[in-house]
N, C-alpha and C positions, 0 to 999 in steps of 0.2 A: 470162532474168533470174536473179539470185541465184546465178550460177556461182561467186562467191567468198564466199558467205554464211559469216559467222563467221571468215573468214580474216583474218590480220593482215599487212599489207604495209608495209614501210619503203620510202619513195621519197626518195632524196637529191636535193637541189636542186629540191624540189617547190613552191617559192614561186611560180614562174611557168613559162611556156613548156612544153616537153615534159613535164617532171616534173609540173607541175600538171595537164596534160591526162591523163596516166596515172593520177594519183591520183583525179581525178574519174571516170574510166572504171571504175576498180576499185571506187570507192564506189558507183557506180550498180549494181554487181553484188553489193552487200552486204558488201564488205570494210571492215574497220576500217583506217584509214590513218594512218601516221606521216609527218607532213610535216617531213622533216629538212631544215632550211634555215638558211643562215648569216644571212640577213636576217630578223631577228625579226619585223618588221612584215609582210613578205610572207608568212612562214610562218603567222602568226596570221590574216591575212586569208584565205588559201587554206583553212585549216582551218575557219574560220567559214563560208565559202561552201559548203564541202562538207557540213558538218553541216546547214546551212539547206536546201540543194538536195536532199539525198538521205536525210536523217534518220539517217545513220550516224555513228559516232564518228570524229573526226579529231583527232589529237593533234599539235600543233606542238612540235617539239623543235629548239632552236637547235643547229646542228651545223656544225662546221668540218672537212670531210673531209680537210684537209691536216694535221690534228692527231690523232694516234693516240688520245689520251685522250678527245677529243671523240667520236670514232667509237665507242669502247668504251662511253662513257656513253650514246650514242644507243641502242645495243642494250640496255644494262642498263635504261634508262628504259622501253623498249618492253616488256620482259619484266615489269618491276614493275607497269606500268600496264595492260597488255593481256594478260599471261599467256603469250604465245607469239609466235613470228614464223614465218610461212609463206612469205613472199615478200620478196625483197630486190631493189630496182631501183637499180642503180648509175648514176645520171644526172648528179650534180653536176659542174659544170665552172666554172673560174675565169676564163674569157676568155683572150685572147692578142692578139698583134699580128702583122700581116703584115709580113714582112721577108725579105730574102734569107738563105739558109742561113749564109753567111759572116758575117752581121751578128747572128745570134742570140747571146744572152748565156747564160752558165752559169746565172744567176739565173732567166731565163725558162724554161729547160729543166728546172731543178730544181723550179720551181713546178708545171709541168705534170705532172711525174712524181709529186710528192707528192699533188696533187689527184686526178689520174686513176688512176695505178697503185697507189700506196700506199694511197690512200683506199679503193679497191676491194678491195685485198688485205686490209686491216684489217677491213673490214666483212664480207667473206666468211668470214674466220677466226672473227670474233665470232659470226656467226649459225650457224655449222656445228654446234656441239654441241646447240643448241636444235632445229634442224631434224632432226638425227639422232635425238634423243630422242623427237620426236613422229612419226617415221616418214617424213620426207621434206620436201621444200620446193622452191621455185623461185628461181633467181637469174637476173636479166635485166640485162645490161650494155649500156648505150647507147654504141655506137662510131660510126664514121663512114666514109663513102665516101672522105673526104679521105685517110685513112690507107691504105685499100685501093688507091687510085689514085695515091698519093703526090703529092697536089696541091701546087703551088708555093707557097712563102712561108709555109707553116704547119707547119714541120718539127717543132716541139715538140708541137703538137696531133696530128700524124700519128703521131709516135713514141709518145705516151701512149696513143692510141686503139688502135693495133695491139698494144701490150703488154697492154692491158686485154682485148683479144680473145683473145690467146694464153692469158692467165691464166684466163679464163672457160672456154675449151675444155679446159684442163688440169683444172680443177675438174670439168667434165662427165665427163672420163675417170676421175678418181679417186673421185668421190663418187656415181657412178651406183649403186653397190652399196648406198648408203644411201637411194636413191630421191630424191636431191637432183639436180634437173635444172638445167642451166646453159646459157643461150643468149644470143645477141647480137642486137641490133637496130641497123641502120645507117639512121637516119631522115633525112627531108628534110621540114621543117615550117616553117610560118609562125609564128615565135615573136617576142616583142618584140625580141630581138637581131637576128633576120633582118630584121624590118621597119625597124629603125634602119639596118642596112646597105643595104637596098634604097633607102631615101630618100637615103642619102649616095652610093650608086653605082648609079643607075638603069640605066645602060647595061649594066653587068656583070650586074645582076640580070635584066634582060630577056634577055640572051644565055643565062644559065643556064636560064631557063624554056624557051627555044627548044629546048634540048637534052634537056628532060624529055619523054618520050613522052606523058605525060598532060597536060602543059602547065600544071601548077599545083604549088604547094607543098602539102604535106599539112596537115591540121588536127590539132593536138596531141592533142585528145581523141578525135575520131572515127577518124582514120587511124592515128596512132601508138599511141594508147591501145587501139585494136582489136587491133593486132598484139601488144601487151604482154598484153592480156587473154587472148588465145589461149595464149601461153606460160605465163601464170600459172594457167590453169584445167586441169581434168582432160582437156580436149580435146587437150592436148599431152603426155599421159602417156607417149608413146613417142618424144618428141623431145628430144634433148639434144646439145650441142656444135655447134649450127647457128648460122649467121648469116643473119638475115632482113633483106633490104633493103626497108624500107618507105619507098620514095622515088619512087613513080610511074614506076618503070622506068629511072631515071637510070643505074643500074649496068650496064645491058645492054651499052651501047657505051662507057660511061665518060663522065664529064663533063669537058670540057677547061677547066681553071682556069688561066688565064695572063694576068691583068690586067697593065697597065703598072706597072712598079716601077723607080724610079730606082736607079742603081748607087750 
């Protein structure tokens, strides 16, 4: 307990799903959390739940990670309100659509890059001077087995997630001298988005679970939050530039993702 006592963590996209699970796990270990969320209602609800359940401060901040000024304001608000930033979790995502590569639009790819790559880039640059000043920090970027395995029909998602992974590994190399450690998690979790997809595509969902050695999707708070807690805590003080697959072993042989798609 209290492995993150008095630490300040920014988690983007923390209104629900994996981001919410990580925020709750951090709060259970004493962290003050910034719930950086585009959906104001979801952000306020998550912050209230965290304060109620763990007695820690949770600050909702409306944040659009596709907008540089919004990202900079997120970090400025954190410093003004909580005095420091020790942990940054780049988790926010804006959704996508399944389509063949030749049918992807410029607008869809540009949106993915702004949310995933530029949003992560701006946030990392913004927290850097504060982490350097206080003697170090942790950056955790949520990526995906989709990108690693080049899953079909999600080209813009794969592109953004792999660019985020390269960006985070570069930060690990350059910022290690400042004791800023940067790592990646590729998760598989039962989130509201996953559950909606499972209900709409039960056969595909069942097939994916068959390919998971543990036979289940992860819990955002217990399973993914646990991996993030390790990377955020002193237990990982000699770990940087790594990709952790918190996916029940799906990465071992790779998950085949090839649903039917009309031409």
